[in-house]
SEZADREN-944141 format. One line per field, with one value per residue (C-alpha): residue number from 0; residue in three letters; x, y, z. Coordinates in steps of 0.5 Angstrom, whole numbers, plus 500, padded with zeros to 3 digits. Each point is the difference from the previous one (the first is absolute). Layout:
N
i <- NUM ...
aa <- ala ...
c1 <- X ...
c2 <- Y ...
c3 <- Z ...
END
This chain:
408
i <- 0 1 2 3 4 5 6 7 8 9 10 11 12 13 14 15 16 17 18 19 20 21 22 23 24 25 26 27 28 29 30 31 32 33 34 35 36 37 38 39 40 41 42 43 44 45 46 47 48 49 50 51 52 53 54 55 56 57 58 59 60 61 62 63 64 65 66 67 68 69 70 71 72 73 74 75 76 77 78 79 80 81 82 83 84 85 86 87 88 89 90 91 92 93 94 95 96 97 98 99 100 101 102 103 104 105 106 107 108 109 110 111 112 113 114 115 116 117 118 119 120 121 122 123 124 125 126 127 128 129 130 131 132 133 134 135 136 137 138 139 140 141 142 143 144 145 146 147 148 149 150 151 152 153 154 155 156 157 158 159 160 161 162 163 164 165 166 167 168 169 170 171 172 173 174 175 176 177 178 179 180 181 182 183 184 185 186 187 188 189 190 191 192 193 194 195 196 197 198 199 200 201 202 203 204 205 206 207 208 209 210 211 212 213 214 215 216 217 218 219 220 221 222 223 224 225 226 227 228 229 230 231 232 233 234 235 236 237 238 239 240 241 242 243 244 245 246 247 248 249 250 251 252 253 254 255 256 257 258 259 260 261 262 263 264 265 266 267 268 269 270 271 272 273 274 275 276 277 278 279 280 281 282 283 284 285 286 287 288 289 290 291 292 293 294 295 296 297 298 299 300 301 302 303 304 305 306 307 308 309 310 311 312 313 314 315 316 317 318 319 320 321 322 323 324 325 326 327 328 329 330 331 332 333 334 335 336 337 338 339 340 341 342 343 344 345 346 347 348 349 350 351 352 353 354 355 356 357 358 359 360 361 362 363 364 365 366 367 368 369 370 371 372 373 374 375 376 377 378 379 380 381 382 383 384 385 386 387 388 389 390 391 392 393 394 395 396 397 398 399 400 401 402 403 404 405 406 407
aa <- val lys glu arg asp ser ala gln gln leu cys ser gly ala gly glu pro leu ala cys glu asn met thr val glu pro leu asn ile asn his leu pro ser ser ile leu leu lys ile phe ser asn leu ser leu asp glu arg gly leu cys ala ser leu val cys lys tyr trp arg asp leu cys leu asp phe gln leu trp lys gln leu asp leu ser gly arg ala gln val lys asp asp val leu ile arg ile ala ser trp ile gln asn leu thr glu ile asn ile ser asp cys arg asn val thr asp lys gly val cys phe leu ile ser lys ser pro gly leu leu lys tyr thr ala cys arg cys lys gln leu asn asn ser thr leu asp ser ile ala gln asn cys his leu leu gln lys leu his val gly asn gln asp lys leu thr asp glu gly leu lys gln ile gly glu met cys pro lys leu lys asp ile his phe gly gln cys tyr gln leu ser asp glu gly met val ala ile ala lys gly cys pro asn leu gln arg ile tyr met gln glu asn lys met val thr asp lys ser val lys ala phe ala glu his cys pro glu leu gln tyr val gly phe met gly cys ser val thr ser glu gly val ile his leu thr arg leu arg gln leu ser ser leu asp leu arg his ile thr glu leu asn asn glu thr val met glu val val lys lys cys lys asn leu ser ser leu asn leu cys leu asn trp cys ile asn asp arg cys val glu phe ile ala lys glu gly arg ser leu lys glu leu tyr leu val ser cys arg ile thr asp tyr ala leu ile ala ile gly gln tyr ser val thr ile glu thr val asp val gly trp cys lys glu ile thr asp gln gly ala met gln ile ser lys thr ser lys ser leu arg tyr leu gly leu met arg cys asp lys val asn glu glu thr val glu gln leu val gln gln tyr pro his ile thr phe ser thr val met gln asp cys lys arg thr leu glu arg ala tyr gln met gly trp thr pro ser thr ser ala ser
c1 <- 536 505 495 497 507 502 494 502 507 497 495 506 505 505 500 495 493 494 493 498 493 500 503 496 501 497 495 503 496 501 504 505 502 505 498 503 495 494 502 500 493 497 503 495 494 496 500 493 502 507 497 493 501 507 503 494 502 506 505 505 496 498 508 501 494 504 506 503 501 493 499 504 494 494 493 495 496 492 500 496 500 508 502 506 501 500 506 504 499 503 506 502 501 502 506 502 494 501 493 494 493 494 496 493 501 496 501 508 503 506 502 500 502 506 502 500 504 505 502 501 506 501 493 500 492 495 493 494 495 493 503 497 501 507 505 507 502 501 504 504 501 502 505 503 501 499 505 500 493 498 493 495 493 495 495 493 503 497 505 506 504 506 504 500 502 506 502 499 504 506 501 497 505 499 492 498 492 495 493 497 493 495 504 497 504 507 502 506 505 499 501 506 503 499 503 506 501 498 504 499 492 497 493 496 492 496 492 496 506 497 506 505 502 505 505 500 500 506 504 498 503 506 502 498 502 499 492 496 493 497 493 497 492 496 506 500 505 500 504 506 501 499 505 506 498 504 506 499 503 498 492 496 493 497 493 497 493 496 505 496 505 503 501 502 506 503 498 503 506 501 498 505 506 498 502 499 493 495 494 496 494 497 493 495 504 495 505 503 498 501 507 503 498 503 506 501 498 506 505 499 504 500 493 496 494 496 494 496 493 496 505 497 502 496 501 506 504 499 501 507 502 498 504 506 502 503 500 494 496 495 496 494 495 495 495 502 494 502 503 495 500 505 506 499 500 506 505 498 501 507 503 505 501 494 497 495 495 496 494 496 494 502 493 501 503 494 501 498 507 503 498 502 507 500 499 505 506 500 507 497 496 494 498 493 494 497 507 503 493 501 507 498 495 504 505 495 498 507 500 494 495 493 494 495 493 494 495 494
c2 <- 398 504 504 493 497 507 499 493 502 505 495 495 504 496 498 494 502 499 499 508 499 495 505 504 508 504 505 507 505 507 498 497 508 503 503 507 499 499 505 505 497 501 507 502 498 504 500 496 496 497 500 497 496 498 499 494 496 496 501 502 506 502 500 504 505 502 501 507 502 500 504 506 504 500 502 500 506 500 494 503 494 500 502 501 493 498 506 497 493 502 504 494 495 505 505 506 501 505 502 501 502 501 505 499 496 503 495 500 505 504 494 495 504 503 493 497 506 499 493 503 504 499 503 504 501 502 501 501 505 501 497 506 496 501 505 503 494 496 506 500 492 501 505 496 494 501 504 497 502 503 500 503 500 502 504 501 499 506 499 501 507 503 497 493 503 504 493 497 506 499 492 498 504 495 501 501 500 503 500 505 501 502 500 506 502 500 507 504 498 492 501 505 494 495 504 502 493 496 503 494 501 498 500 504 500 505 500 505 502 507 501 499 506 504 499 492 501 504 495 494 504 503 493 495 501 492 501 497 500 506 500 506 499 504 503 507 501 506 502 503 493 497 504 497 493 503 498 493 498 492 502 495 500 506 500 507 498 505 506 506 505 497 505 498 504 495 494 502 502 493 496 505 498 493 497 492 502 494 500 507 500 507 497 505 506 505 505 496 502 499 504 496 494 502 502 493 497 504 499 493 496 494 501 494 501 506 500 506 498 506 506 506 498 499 497 504 496 494 502 503 493 497 505 501 494 494 496 501 493 501 506 501 506 497 505 506 503 504 494 498 495 505 499 492 499 505 497 493 502 504 496 495 497 501 493 502 506 501 503 499 505 504 501 504 494 496 492 499 504 496 494 502 502 493 497 505 499 493 501 506 498 505 500 502 497 497 497 498 496 497 498 497 496 497 498 496 497 498 497 496 504 499 505 496 499 502 494 501
c3 <- 440 503 504 503 501 504 504 502 502 504 504 501 502 496 493 501 498 505 500 502 499 506 505 504 501 506 497 501 505 502 507 495 499 504 507 497 494 504 505 494 498 506 501 494 505 505 507 500 494 504 507 498 494 498 507 501 494 504 506 495 497 507 501 494 501 507 497 502 493 499 506 498 498 505 497 505 497 501 505 505 504 501 508 504 501 493 499 506 498 493 503 504 494 494 501 496 496 494 499 504 498 505 497 502 506 505 506 501 505 501 504 495 494 504 502 493 498 505 497 493 500 493 498 494 499 505 498 505 497 503 507 504 506 500 502 501 503 494 496 506 500 492 502 505 496 493 498 492 499 493 500 505 499 506 497 503 507 505 506 496 502 498 506 496 494 503 503 493 497 505 499 493 495 495 499 493 500 505 500 506 496 505 506 503 506 496 498 497 506 499 492 501 504 495 494 504 502 494 494 496 500 493 501 505 500 505 500 503 505 502 505 494 496 496 505 499 492 501 504 496 494 503 504 495 493 498 501 494 502 504 503 504 499 504 504 502 495 495 494 504 503 493 496 504 497 494 503 499 494 501 501 496 503 504 503 502 500 504 502 501 499 493 494 493 500 505 497 493 504 503 493 497 505 501 494 502 502 497 505 502 504 500 502 504 499 497 498 495 493 493 499 506 496 493 504 503 493 497 505 504 495 504 503 499 505 501 505 500 503 502 497 497 493 493 493 499 505 497 493 502 503 494 496 504 504 497 507 504 500 505 501 505 500 504 503 495 498 494 496 494 494 497 505 500 493 498 506 497 493 501 506 497 508 503 503 505 501 506 499 506 501 494 499 494 496 497 501 493 498 505 497 493 503 503 493 496 505 503 503 505 506 501 507 502 504 494 497 507 501 494 501 507 497 494 506 504 494 498 507 499 503 497 502 505 496 505 501 496
END
């Protein structure tokens, strides 16, 4: 009775009871939400979802989809149809982008990209991987206009040279993350300029930069003490350069794939000195042996990921990991031809932390053994050709895929 009387009083606005059931209430819809909430919802939509779907619902939504708050980040990656005129139009009505991604946009030129950059003095992140048509002009424009830049990913751009990097090193001191992989004209000259001018670097990734040598590694180790991720896959780097990385006390991830002159002693010294190292990639280094892996298992107190594809190791390495490491969760020994059933079984049995074991093309490991391990240790993911195919099929079935039946 009290609840009924209270409801009647609320409807009357005074103390007199009214017939609430006769009042009509406008049904709520999403447009009753504050515009700030709708903008937050729209911010989780992709560019296509906003431009081709949400903006077509009504004029109110179209106006919201054009709000400057939703255009701080511009992701045009993979859009081959985008040309300079699109970039110029965007720059004409959107000011001060903080993120630009034009990776794989093969039809834009330096003219359009430079115009867009010139209108974005607050740019923090620039990504333009595999845009082979671009040259140093874009880097010069960034250096002149974007002094707050923190991320620069321009991998696989053949026309970039050291002159562009010198400009970046001189004008973008806040840079933290660089990716110059497969920029084949870059050399130590440009890398040293970046190292000296950008002391706040935390992440560097190089790949197949044949003119990048130990001189660059030494420069980064000396001038960039905050480095956490370092990758020099396939560069002309040797143990003499890698040893300088022992100065990086915050180093957590190290990619040394395919370093032609890398010895076990250097790797062991890096693991010993870099106490925060959590991921170590030594794939395609034939010199890495069981003794080195045993040392890594004992001394890598923070290590969680260890990649050893195509290294010269045997079952002893896997047994050592299982016996000595209490932190390593991921181990990949694919294409290590001397790994057998014994190593796979022992590490699975003894390791308390293992969650993934890569055994791709370890031909001495029988598939029957792997099937038994899958059943016996369900908390570990085993990767072989057969097991990966099974998981792919399971995911397909879960998503509703059914095999087509041929007509009789």
